[in-house]
C-alpha positions in Angstrom: 41.8 -46.6 -127.8 43.4 -47.0 -131.3 46.9 -48.0 -132.6 48.1 -47.9 -136.2 44.8 -46.4 -137.0 43.0 -49.5 -135.8 41.0 -50.1 -132.6 42.9 -52.1 -129.9 40.8 -55.2 -129.6 43.6 -57.6 -128.7 45.9 -58.1 -125.7 49.5 -59.2 -125.9 50.4 -61.4 -123.0 54.2 -61.3 -123.7 54.2 -57.5 -123.5 51.2 -57.2 -121.1 49.5 -54.4 -123.2 46.6 -53.8 -125.5 47.4 -54.0 -129.3 45.5 -53.7 -132.6 45.3 -56.1 -135.4 48.2 -54.5 -137.3 50.4 -54.7 -134.1 50.3 -58.5 -134.3 52.2 -58.3 -137.6 54.4 -55.2 -137.0 55.5 -55.0 -133.4 54.2 -58.2 -131.8 54.9 -60.9 -134.4 55.3 -64.3 -132.7 53.9 -63.1 -129.4 51.0 -64.7 -127.5 47.9 -62.6 -127.9 44.1 -63.0 -127.7 41.0 -61.0 -128.4 39.7 -58.9 -125.5 36.3 -60.4 -125.8 37.9 -63.7 -124.7 40.7 -62.9 -122.4 39.0 -60.0 -120.4 36.2 -62.2 -119.0 38.8 -64.8 -118.0 41.0 -62.2 -116.2 37.9 -60.7 -114.6 37.0 -64.2 -113.3 40.6 -64.8 -112.0 40.8 -61.5 -110.2 37.4 -62.0 -108.6 38.5 -65.4 -107.4 41.8 -64.0 -106.1 39.8 -61.7 -103.8 38.7 -64.5 -101.6 42.0 -64.8 -99.5 42.2 -61.0 -99.1 38.5 -60.9 -98.0 39.3 -63.7 -95.5 42.1 -61.6 -94.1 39.7 -58.6 -93.7 37.2 -60.8 -91.9 39.8 -62.3 -89.6 41.0 -58.8 -88.7 37.5 -57.6 -88.0 37.0 -60.6 -85.6 40.3 -59.9 -83.9 39.4 -56.3 -83.3 36.3 -57.4 -81.5 38.4 -59.7 -79.4 40.7 -56.8 -78.5 37.8 -54.6 -77.4 36.4 -57.5 -75.3 39.9 -58.1 -73.7 40.2 -54.4 -72.8 36.9 -54.6 -70.9 38.1 -57.8 -69.2 41.3 -56.0 -68.1 39.3 -53.2 -66.6 36.9 -55.6 -64.8 39.8 -57.7 -63.5 41.6 -54.6 -62.3 38.5 -53.5 -60.3 38.1 -57.0 -58.8 41.8 -57.1 -57.7 41.5 -53.6 -56.3 38.4 -54.6 -54.2 40.3 -57.6 -52.8 43.2 -55.5 -51.9 41.0 -52.9 -50.3 39.1 -55.5 -48.2 42.4 -57.1 -47.0 44.1 -53.9 -46.1 41.1 -52.5 -44.2 41.8 -55.2 -41.6 45.3 -53.9 -41.0 46.6 -51.0 -39.0 47.3 -47.5 -40.3 50.9 -48.4 -40.7 49.8 -50.6 -43.6 48.0 -47.8 -45.5 51.1 -46.7 -47.4 51.8 -50.2 -48.7 48.1 -50.6 -49.6 48.1 -47.5 -51.7 51.3 -48.7 -53.5 49.7 -51.9 -54.4 46.5 -50.3 -55.6 48.6 -47.9 -57.7 50.5 -50.9 -59.1 47.3 -52.7 -60.1 46.1 -49.6 -61.8 49.4 -49.0 -63.5 49.6 -52.6 -64.7 46.1 -52.5 -66.0 46.9 -49.2 -67.8 50.0 -50.8 -69.4 47.8 -53.7 -70.6 45.1 -51.4 -72.0 47.7 -49.2 -73.7 49.3 -52.3 -75.2 46.0 -53.6 -76.4 45.1 -50.1 -77.7 48.4 -49.8 -79.6 47.8 -53.3 -81.1 44.2 -52.3 -82.0 45.4 -49.1 -83.8 47.9 -51.2 -85.8 45.1 -53.6 -86.6 42.6 -50.9 -87.6 45.2 -49.3 -89.9 45.9 -52.6 -91.5 42.2 -53.5 -91.8 41.6 -50.1 -93.5 44.4 -50.8 -96.0 43.0 -54.2 -96.8 39.4 -53.0 -97.1 40.5 -50.1 -99.3 42.3 -52.5 -101.6 39.3 -54.8 -101.7 37.1 -51.9 -102.7 39.6 -50.8 -105.4 39.8 -54.2 -106.9 36.0 -54.8 -106.7 35.4 -51.4 -108.3 37.8 -52.1 -111.2 36.6 -55.7 -111.7 32.9 -54.7 -111.8 33.0 -51.2 -113.2 35.9 -50.8 -115.7 36.0 -51.5 -119.4 37.8 -54.5 -120.8 40.6 -52.4 -122.0 41.2 -50.6 -118.7 40.9 -53.8 -116.7 43.5 -55.6 -118.9 45.8 -52.6 -118.6 45.9 -52.9 -114.8 45.1 -56.5 -114.2 48.8 -57.4 -113.4 49.2 -54.5 -111.0 46.0 -55.5 -109.2 46.9 -59.1 -108.9 50.4 -58.3 -107.7 49.2 -55.7 -105.1 46.6 -58.2 -103.7 49.3 -60.9 -103.3 51.7 -58.5 -101.6 49.1 -57.1 -99.2 47.8 -60.6 -98.3 51.3 -61.8 -97.5 52.2 -58.6 -95.6 49.1 -58.6 -93.5 49.1 -62.3 -92.8 52.2 -61.6 -90.7 50.2 -59.4 -88.3 49.2 -61.3 -85.2 45.5 -61.4 -84.4 46.1 -62.6 -80.8 45.8 -60.0 -78.0 49.3 -58.7 -76.9 48.0 -58.6 -73.3 45.4 -60.4 -71.3 43.3 -59.7 -68.2 45.1 -61.9 -65.8 46.1 -59.5 -63.1 46.6 -61.2 -59.8 47.8 -60.3 -56.3 49.2 -62.0 -53.2 47.1 -60.8 -50.2 48.7 -60.4 -46.8 47.2 -62.3 -43.8 45.3 -60.1 -41.3 46.6 -62.2 -38.4 50.3 -61.8 -39.2 52.1 -58.7 -40.4 54.4 -60.2 -43.0 57.7 -58.8 -44.3 56.2 -58.7 -47.8 52.8 -56.9 -47.7 51.5 -58.4 -50.9 52.3 -57.8 -54.6 50.5 -57.2 -57.8 51.9 -59.0 -60.9 51.1 -60.1 -64.4 51.1 -63.8 -65.2 51.8 -63.1 -68.8 55.0 -64.6 -70.2 56.8 -62.6 -72.8 56.0 -63.9 -76.3 56.3 -62.9 -80.0 53.1 -61.6 -81.6 54.4 -60.6 -85.0 57.3 -62.0 -86.9 58.9 -62.1 -90.3 58.3 -65.0 -92.6 60.4 -68.1 -91.9 62.3 -67.6 -95.2 63.7 -64.2 -96.1 66.2 -62.9 -98.7 69.8 -62.1 -97.8 70.0 -58.4 -97.0 66.4 -58.2 -95.6 66.0 -57.7 -91.9 64.4 -60.2 -89.6 61.8 -58.2 -87.7 59.7 -59.4 -84.8 57.5 -57.8 -82.1 57.7 -59.0 -78.5 54.9 -58.6 -76.0 56.4 -58.4 -72.5 54.3 -56.1 -70.3 56.5 -56.5 -67.2 59.8 -56.2 -69.0 62.0 -53.1 -69.5 64.1 -52.3 -72.6 67.2 -53.4 -70.7 65.7 -56.8 -70.1 65.3 -57.7 -73.8 68.1 -59.0 -76.0 68.2 -60.8 -79.3 70.9 -62.6 -81.4 70.9 -64.3 -84.8 73.3 -67.2 -85.4 74.0 -69.1 -88.6 73.8 -72.8 -87.8 76.7 -73.6 -90.2 78.8 -70.7 -88.9 78.2 -69.9 -85.2 80.9 -67.2 -85.4 78.6 -65.1 -87.5 76.4 -64.3 -84.5 74.7 -60.8 -84.7 73.1 -58.8 -82.0 69.7 -57.3 -82.9 68.4 -53.8 -82.3 65.6 -53.6 -79.7 63.2 -50.6 -79.5 60.5 -50.2 -76.8 57.3 -48.2 -77.2 56.7 -47.8 -73.5 53.6 -50.0 -73.3 55.2 -53.4 -73.0 55.7 -54.0 -76.8 59.2 -54.2 -78.2 60.3 -54.1 -81.9 63.3 -56.2 -82.7 65.3 -56.1 -85.9 68.5 -57.8 -87.1 69.8 -58.2 -90.7 71.7 -61.5 -91.5 75.0 -61.3 -93.3 75.2 -64.8 -94.7 72.7 -67.2 -96.2 71.7 -70.5 -94.8 69.7 -71.7 -91.7 69.7 -69.3 -88.7 68.5 -69.4 -85.1 66.9 -66.3 -83.8 67.4 -66.3 -80.0 65.2 -63.9 -78.0 65.8 -63.4 -74.2 64.0 -61.5 -71.5 66.0 -61.1 -68.3 68.7 -63.5 -69.6 66.1 -66.3 -70.1 64.9 -67.4 -73.6 61.2 -66.9 -74.2 58.9 -69.7 -75.2 59.6 -71.0 -78.7 63.2 -69.6 -78.8 65.3 -70.2 -80.8 63.1 -69.4 -83.8 64.2 -70.9 -87.1 64.9 -68.5 -90.0 66.1 -69.5 -93.5 68.1 -66.9 -95.4 68.3 -67.3 -99.2 69.8 -65.3 -102.1 67.4 -62.8 -103.7 66.4 -63.7 -107.3 68.5 -60.8 -108.7 71.7 -62.6 -107.4 70.8 -66.1 -108.5 73.0 -67.3 -111.3 75.1 -64.2 -111.3 77.9 -65.2 -109.0 81.5 -65.5 -110.2 82.6 -68.9 -111.5 85.7 -70.3 -109.8 87.4 -73.7 -109.6 87.4 -75.5 -106.3 90.0 -78.2 -105.8 91.7 -80.4 -108.4 90.1 -83.7 -109.3 91.0 -86.2 -112.0 87.6 -87.4 -113.4 84.8 -85.8 -111.2 81.3 -87.2 -111.8 79.3 -85.8 -108.9 79.3 -83.5 -105.9 77.1 -83.1 -102.7 77.2 -81.2 -99.5 77.4 -82.9 -96.1 76.1 -81.8 -92.7 79.3 -80.0 -92.0 78.8 -77.8 -95.1 81.8 -79.6 -96.8 81.9 -80.7 -100.4 81.8 -84.4 -101.1 83.0 -85.3 -104.7 83.4 -88.6 -106.4 86.2 -89.4 -108.9 86.5 -92.1 -111.6 89.8 -93.3 -112.9 90.9 -92.3 -116.4 89.8 -95.8 -117.6 86.6 -95.9 -115.7 86.1 -97.7 -112.4 85.8 -96.0 -109.0 88.9 -94.0 -107.9 87.4 -92.6 -104.7 85.4 -90.1 -102.7 87.0 -86.8 -101.7 85.8 -84.5 -98.9 86.8 -80.9 -99.2 86.2 -77.5 -97.6 84.4 -74.8 -99.6 87.9 -73.4 -100.5 89.0 -76.7 -102.0 91.2 -78.0 -99.1 91.0 -81.8 -98.9 89.8 -83.1 -95.6 89.5 -86.8 -96.4 89.9 -89.2 -99.3 88.1 -92.6 -99.4 89.3 -95.1 -101.9 86.6 -96.9 -103.9 88.6 -99.3 -106.1 85.9 -102.0 -105.6 83.4 -100.0 -107.6 83.2 -100.2 -111.4 81.7 -96.9 -112.5 80.9 -94.1 -110.0 78.4 -91.7 -111.5 76.5 -90.0 -108.7 76.7 -89.1 -105.0 74.4 -88.0 -102.2 74.9 -87.4 -98.4 72.3 -88.2 -95.7 71.6 -86.0 -92.8 73.7 -88.3 -90.5 76.7 -87.9 -92.8 76.4 -91.2 -94.6 77.6 -91.1 -98.2 75.8 -92.9 -101.0 77.1 -93.4 -104.5 75.7 -94.9 -107.7 77.8 -97.7 -109.2 77.2 -98.4 -112.9 78.5 -101.7 -114.2 78.6 -101.9 -118.0 79.5 -105.3 -119.4 77.2 -106.8 -122.1 74.2 -105.8 -120.1 73.7 -102.9 -117.7 73.6 -103.6 -114.0 73.2 -100.5 -111.7 73.2 -100.2 -107.9 73.4 -97.8 -105.1 76.2 -98.3 -102.6 76.9 -96.8 -99.2 80.5 -95.6 -98.4 81.7 -95.6 -94.8 82.9 -92.0 -94.3 
């Protein structure tokens, strides 16, 4: 590879590209660059080291797949055991019980089938993800070990970024089985014909087995997967509430796949701390509400419109209290401490606390319990600073 008639033996880190010696003077003056003979081995070492987390993900997925296969076998064995118990019990009953017996045997088989289908569906997802990860590992290893310095440096950023993205994405995939082999039954007594001639049930409690990261960007959906083998689509509901603004509650979309696994999605409309509430048959599942933090995406940071909030004489500091209100401190025109003003986000004054006893207010902070702390700077011949608490 040549540029300006010279071989490209250097790499520009500012532009992330190969350059020649003339480029350092013509197009890349003042940039950070280094000879390939030095930077390529370092990048090769860094990429090789970065493979470790991804390889750990692949190993964990391989182990989880073995667990799923084992759990499938346990479900089948447990189904057979339950069916034998049912058969032995109902053989002691009269012909009138045969219909009920057949229903329960069918229910046991149906429940076991649901469990196996749920495990099989999860296993297919895991196999696909494992294949993606393994393919990426092979691609990176092949490029790290078998490409030239120039080719490696040309794609090193792409490889590192792709490995980081795949690791984060696949870390969200649950490696725990979505169903377990705990089928049970209530057997009828041979001596008494009960009103309820037994039942087959699943002791599983509905639970999440995949979920979005705890922190997401505004505009991105919160996505979770719920394992609830005994639940129907109508039984599952989800809502997302902003802690600072409960009126912003949103209902999530629930989609069932027919094998006891439900996909849930809801997109927050405001930033801040949210509670994700998941219910099955009007009862919250274990762990609900789940905490989600919604932040602005990097593209929006620092690009908002600037506007004035409130009218203060000599403001020196501002903080936000536990009610999402603004707490600002003011000094008088000649110094001293005029007061603390509590305002809404729109600038409407809620409370004013006079602080004439202070000499020089210069900073403010608010504790989680609402207590307001200010810094008081006294400036005679020598400096004497202190932190004071203001009763709000």
